[in-house]
C-alpha positions in Angstrom: 0.0 0.1 -0.1 1.0 3.7 -0.9 0.1 6.3 0.8 -0.3 9.6 -1.6 -2.1 12.8 -0.2 -4.5 11.1 2.4 -5.0 8.4 -0.5 -4.3 5.0 0.1 -3.6 3.3 -2.9 -4.0 -0.5 -2.8 -3.1 -2.7 -6.0 -5.1 -6.0 -5.9 -4.5 -9.1 -8.8 -7.7 -10.6 -8.8 -6.2 -14.0 -9.6 -8.3 -17.0 -10.0 -6.3 -18.8 -7.7 -5.0 -16.3 -5.4 -6.2 -12.9 -4.2 -2.8 -10.8 -3.7 -2.0 -7.1 -3.1 1.5 -5.9 -2.3 1.6 -7.6 1.3 -0.9 -10.3 1.2 -1.9 -13.4 -0.2 -4.9 -15.1 0.1 -6.9 -18.0 -2.0 -9.3 -17.1 -4.0 -12.3 -18.9 -2.3 -15.6 -17.8 -0.5 -18.0 -19.4 0.6 -22.0 -17.4 1.3 -23.8 -17.9 4.1 -27.9 -16.2 5.4 -26.7 -17.1 9.1 -23.5 -16.9 10.9 -21.0 -20.4 10.4 -19.8 -22.3 13.3 -15.8 -21.2 11.9 -15.1 -17.4 12.0 -11.9 -16.8 11.7 -11.5 -15.3 7.9 -15.2 -14.3 7.9 -16.5 -11.0 6.5 -19.8 -10.0 7.2 -21.6 -7.6 4.3 -25.0 -6.3 3.6 -26.2 -8.8 6.0 -24.6 -11.8 4.8 -21.7 -13.7 6.3 -18.5 -14.6 3.8 -16.3 -17.1 5.1 -12.8 -15.9 2.6 -10.6 -18.5 1.2 -12.8 -21.6 1.1 -13.9 -23.4 -2.2 -12.5 -22.6 -4.6 -13.5 -20.3 -7.3 -14.5 -20.9 -11.0 -12.6 -19.7 -13.7 -15.3 -16.1 -15.2 -13.5 -14.5 -18.2 -16.0 -11.7 -17.3 -14.6 -11.5 -13.3 -17.7 -8.6 -12.7 -20.5 -11.4 -13.5 -21.2 -12.0 -9.7 -20.4 -10.4 -6.2 -17.8 -12.8 -5.5 -14.5 -10.7 -6.6 -16.4 -7.5 -4.7 -16.6 -9.0 -1.8 -12.7 -10.5 -2.2 -11.9 -6.9 -3.1 -13.1 -5.7 0.5 -11.3 -8.5 2.1 -8.2 -7.3 0.3 -8.7 -3.7 1.3 -9.0 -4.5 5.0 -5.7 -6.9 4.7 -3.8 -4.1 3.9 -5.1 -1.5 6.2 -4.8 -3.9 9.0 -1.1 -4.3 8.4 -0.9 -0.3 9.1 -3.7 -0.3 12.3 -6.4 1.3 10.0 -9.5 0.8 10.1 -11.1 4.1 8.0 -9.3 5.3 5.0 -9.6 6.8 1.3 -9.2 4.1 -1.0 -7.4 4.4 -4.8 -7.9 0.3 -6.0 -5.4 -0.1 -8.8 -6.3 -3.1 -10.5 -5.5 -5.3 -13.6 -7.2 -7.4 -16.0 -5.5 -10.0 -19.1 -3.7 -8.3 -21.5 -6.0 -8.5 -24.1 -9.2 -8.1 -22.1 -7.8 -4.6 -21.0 -9.9 -2.6 -23.5 -12.9 -3.9 -23.6 -13.5 -5.0 -19.9 -12.0 -1.9 -18.3 -14.8 0.6 -17.8 -16.8 -2.3 -16.4 -14.8 -4.0 -14.2 -13.8 -0.5 -12.8 -17.4 1.0 -12.5 -17.8 -3.0 -10.7 -15.5 -2.5 -8.1 -16.4 1.3 -7.6 -19.9 0.8 -7.0 -20.4 1.5 -3.6 -18.6 5.0 -3.0 -18.7 4.4 0.6 -18.4 0.5 2.1 -19.1 0.0 5.9 -17.9 -4.0 6.7 -16.9 -6.2 8.9 -13.7 -8.7 8.6 -11.9 -10.7 11.0 -13.9 -9.1 13.6 -13.0 -5.5 12.8 -15.2 -2.7 11.3 -13.9 -1.1 8.8 -15.3 2.1 7.1 -13.8 2.7 3.5 -14.3 5.6 0.7 -13.6 4.2 -2.6 -11.9 7.7 -4.8 -11.1 6.0 -7.5 -10.3 2.5 -9.1 -7.5 2.3 -11.7 -7.4 -0.8 -14.3 -4.1 -1.6 -16.0 -2.7 -4.7 -17.9 -2.2 -7.9 -15.9 1.6 -9.3 -16.5 3.2 -5.7 -18.0 2.9 -4.2 -14.1 5.0 -6.8 -13.0 7.9 -5.8 -14.7 7.1 -2.1 -15.4 9.4 -1.2 -12.5 12.5 -2.6 -14.4 11.8 -2.1 -17.7 14.4 0.5 -18.2 16.9 -2.8 -17.7 15.2 -4.8 -20.3 17.9 -3.9 -23.5 16.9 -6.1 -26.8 14.1 -8.0 -27.7 12.4 -9.9 -24.5 8.7 -11.5 -23.7 6.9 -11.6 -20.6 4.9 -14.4 -19.8 2.9 -14.2 -16.8 1.5 -17.6 -16.4 -1.5 -17.2 -13.7 -4.4 -19.9 -12.2 -6.6 -19.1 -15.2 -4.7 -17.4 -17.9 -1.6 -17.4 -19.7 -0.4 -13.7 -20.4 2.4 -13.0 -23.4 3.6 -9.8 -24.0 6.4 -8.5 -26.4 9.1 -6.1 -25.2 11.3 -4.2 -27.9 13.7 -2.3 -25.2 11.4 -2.6 -22.5 8.4 -1.2 -24.5 5.4 -3.1 -25.3 4.3 -3.9 -28.4 0.5 -3.4 -28.8 -0.1 -6.1 -31.9 2.2 -8.9 -29.9 0.1 -9.8 -26.9 -1.9 -12.9 -26.1 -4.4 -14.0 -23.6 -4.7 -17.9 -23.5 -6.6 -19.7 -21.0 -3.7 -22.0 -19.8 -3.0 -21.2 -16.8 -1.7 -23.5 -13.7 -5.1 -25.2 -13.2 -4.6 -26.7 -16.0 -1.8 -28.5 -15.0 -3.6 -29.5 -11.5 -6.7 -31.0 -14.0 -4.4 -32.9 -15.9 -2.5 -34.4 -13.0 -6.1 -34.9 -11.3 -7.2 -36.9 -14.4 -3.4 -38.6 -15.1 -3.3 -39.9 -11.8 -6.6 -41.0 -11.7 -5.7 -42.9 -15.0 -2.6 -44.6 -13.9 -3.8 -45.2 -10.1 -7.5 -45.9 -9.7 -6.8 -43.4 -6.9 -7.9 -39.9 -6.2 -5.4 -37.1 -5.4 -5.7 -34.4 -3.3 -5.5 -30.8 -4.4 -3.2 -29.7 -1.4 -0.7 -32.4 -2.2 -0.4 -31.1 -6.2 -0.3 -27.8 -5.2 2.6 -28.8 -2.5 4.3 -30.7 -5.5 4.0 -28.1 -8.4 5.5 -25.0 -6.0 8.1 -27.0 -4.3 9.1 -29.5 -6.4 8.1 -32.1 -4.0 6.0 -33.9 -1.1 5.9 -36.3 1.2 4.5 -39.1 -1.2 5.6 -42.3 -2.0 8.3 -41.7 -5.0 6.2 -43.7 -7.6 3.4 -40.9 -6.9 5.6 -38.3 -7.3 6.9 -39.8 -10.3 3.3 -39.9 -12.1 2.8 -35.9 -11.1 6.2 -34.8 -12.1 6.2 -36.3 -15.4 2.7 -34.8 -16.1 4.3 -31.1 -14.4 7.1 -31.7 -17.4 4.7 -31.8 -20.1 2.6 -28.9 -19.2 6.0 -26.6 -18.9 6.7 -28.0 -22.5 3.7 -26.9 -23.4 4.0 -23.7 -22.3 7.1 -22.9 -24.1 5.9 -24.3 -27.3 3.0 -21.8 -27.1 5.4 -18.8 -26.2 7.1 -20.1 -29.4 4.0 -20.0 -31.4 4.1 -16.3 -30.1 7.1 -15.3 -31.4 9.7 -16.0 -28.2 13.3 -17.5 -29.8 15.2 -18.7 -26.8 18.7 -17.3 -29.0 17.6 -13.7 -29.2 15.1 -13.0 -26.5 15.1 -12.6 -22.6 11.8 -14.5 -20.5 10.4 -13.0 -17.8 7.9 -15.1 -15.8 6.0 -13.9 -13.1 2.6 -15.3 -11.5 2.5 -19.0 -10.1 3.2 -20.9 -13.5 7.0 -19.5 -12.2 7.3 -22.4 -9.8 6.4 -24.7 -12.3 9.3 -23.9 -15.0 11.6 -23.4 -12.4 11.0 -27.3 -11.3 9.8 -29.3 -13.9 11.4 -27.3 -16.9 14.9 -26.9 -19.0 15.3 -23.5 -20.0 19.0 -21.3 -19.9 18.9 -19.7 -16.8 21.4 -16.9 -17.9 17.9 -15.6 -20.1 15.1 -17.0 -18.1 14.4 -14.5 -15.1 11.4 -16.3 -12.9 10.1 -13.8 -10.6 9.2 -15.4 -7.6 7.2 -12.9 -5.9 3.4 -13.7 -6.1 2.8 -10.4 -5.5 4.6 -8.5 -8.0 1.8 -7.7 -10.3 -0.1 -6.0 -7.0 3.4 -4.0 -6.2 3.2 -3.3 -10.3 0.0 -1.9 -10.3 0.5 0.4 -6.8 3.9 1.3 -9.1 1.9 2.3 -12.1 -0.9 4.4 -10.0 1.1 6.7 -7.6 4.0 7.3 -10.6 0.7 8.7 -12.8 -0.8 10.3 -9.9 2.5 11.9 -8.6 2.8 13.1 -12.6 -0.7 14.9 -12.2 0.1 16.5 -8.9 -1.5 14.4 -6.8 -5.0 14.9 -8.3 -7.7 11.7 -8.8 
């Protein structure tokens, strides 16, 4: 979170697997209840409803403003950042983003969705919050993660933002994005999870818990039999090979370009891919995109004299 003229600029990366801010990350899961549930550790109350944050798995929605879930998750994300500084009331500027090729078409609708209530009161983790949404800035996903370092990107490079739901790729020349060479496709890490789940069942006739799959994808191993790990590893390696095949289809050339990978897919490439470590940079900071949104919003507001 950044502060400018009493405004709190909060970057939020609305992922399909995780919600990220500059300093917080939690699962993009939410369950709704009409009465107070038994377990209330991560409960948010708003408009007479009770929401458990981080529970369940949010299904893929190309247009995130089509239900109330991402709005409630946004309130949780804002309160998490405010809580870090001991605040319960603030004038907030939301800096968020959308997949690269969807930004222009959905930007206005998503901004209107996030700012539909100028004043919002809610309770999260037994703390009452009163916030004013003063503005919403929407930026292209993926590119924001490299904006703070774009001046160091010389020659040809490609950004690959591989999230849970989508993979966004952007071609850069001396750090400058080429608008005619950006792509968004539904090939996020959850596609790998589904392939592992199905492949494991086919080979062993056993179900594999997603927690184990996530652990292996994030760390490269888990406390499971070697034979099980081999099955997961083989499928993950195929997924990563497919990532590089798709990158080459979009113009990536290992010999002449550098590759900047951000998002959860970076873990998979690190653990299960074959690549030139001198030419492939993997940003392991899962909050990098949210930080990038904040950076862009803050920089532009400063140039504008702090006016919203």
